[in-house]
VEXPA-622102 format. One line per field, with one value per residue (C-alpha): x, y, z; residue number from 0. Coordinates in steps of 0.2 Angstrom, whole numbers. Layout:
X = (X | ...)
Y = (Y | ...)
Z = (Z | ...)
num = (NUM | ...)
***
This chain:
X = (101 | 104 | 99 | 87 | 83 | 67 | 51 | 44 | 28 | 11 | -10 | -17 | -34 | -39 | -58 | -65 | -74 | -88 | -93 | -89 | -78 | -63 | -51 | -39 | -21 | 0 | 5 | 22 | 9 | 10 | -5 | -11 | -30 | -35 | -52 | -56 | -59 | -72 | -59 | -60 | -43 | -37 | -29 | -22 | -32 | -30 | -43 | -43 | -53 | -57 | -54 | -60 | -80 | -83 | -73 | -81 | -73 | -74 | -94 | -100 | -106 | -91 | -98 | -89 | -97 | -93 | -95 | -96 | -100 | -79 | -81 | -94 | -83 | -71 | -79 | -87 | -70 | -59 | -73 | -68)
Y = (-16 | 2 | 13 | 29 | 25 | 16 | 25 | 26 | 13 | 24 | 21 | 27 | 27 | 19 | 26 | 21 | 37 | 26 | 15 | 25 | 12 | 14 | 4 | 7 | -1 | 3 | 11 | 22 | 34 | 52 | 66 | 81 | 75 | 69 | 61 | 57 | 38 | 23 | 25 | 44 | 45 | 58 | 46 | 53 | 49 | 43 | 42 | 27 | 26 | 8 | -7 | -22 | -15 | -7 | -18 | -30 | -49 | -47 | -39 | -53 | -41 | -47 | -49 | -56 | -48 | -57 | -37 | -40 | -58 | -62 | -81 | -86 | -78 | -88 | -104 | -100 | -97 | -110 | -123 | -135)
Z = (27 | 26 | 42 | 36 | 20 | 23 | 21 | 38 | 39 | 47 | 50 | 38 | 29 | 14 | 6 | -13 | -17 | -30 | -14 | 1 | 9 | 21 | 29 | 40 | 35 | 36 | 22 | 16 | 5 | 9 | 9 | 17 | 18 | 35 | 42 | 59 | 60 | 69 | 86 | 87 | 82 | 65 | 51 | 34 | 21 | 4 | -12 | -19 | -35 | -34 | -21 | -19 | -13 | -30 | -42 | -52 | -51 | -31 | -32 | -39 | -55 | -68 | -89 | -100 | -115 | -132 | -144 | -161 | -160 | -160 | -155 | -168 | -181 | -177 | -178 | -196 | -202 | -196 | -194 | -212)
num = (0 | 1 | 2 | 3 | 4 | 5 | 6 | 7 | 8 | 9 | 10 | 11 | 12 | 13 | 14 | 15 | 16 | 17 | 18 | 19 | 20 | 21 | 22 | 23 | 24 | 25 | 26 | 27 | 28 | 29 | 30 | 31 | 32 | 33 | 34 | 35 | 36 | 37 | 38 | 39 | 40 | 41 | 42 | 43 | 44 | 45 | 46 | 47 | 48 | 49 | 50 | 51 | 52 | 53 | 54 | 55 | 56 | 57 | 58 | 59 | 60 | 61 | 62 | 63 | 64 | 65 | 66 | 67 | 68 | 69 | 70 | 71 | 72 | 73 | 74 | 75 | 76 | 77 | 78 | 79)
***
């Protein structure tokens, strides 16, 4: 691997703005915002719209809706 061409990993905080859930991890993303974490250190802050704390699949609130009765229309059309 060539030296000096890969971005540097650093500790950052990702914050889900819809559920106020935050977690500390490593990333190469850049940001100008910072936040004081639970350990008293200040880390770069990256805001995300959705995470495992707010995504319907992970929260168990996922609903499958049959809009307009598509399945029923299909069954009626091809039921012979």
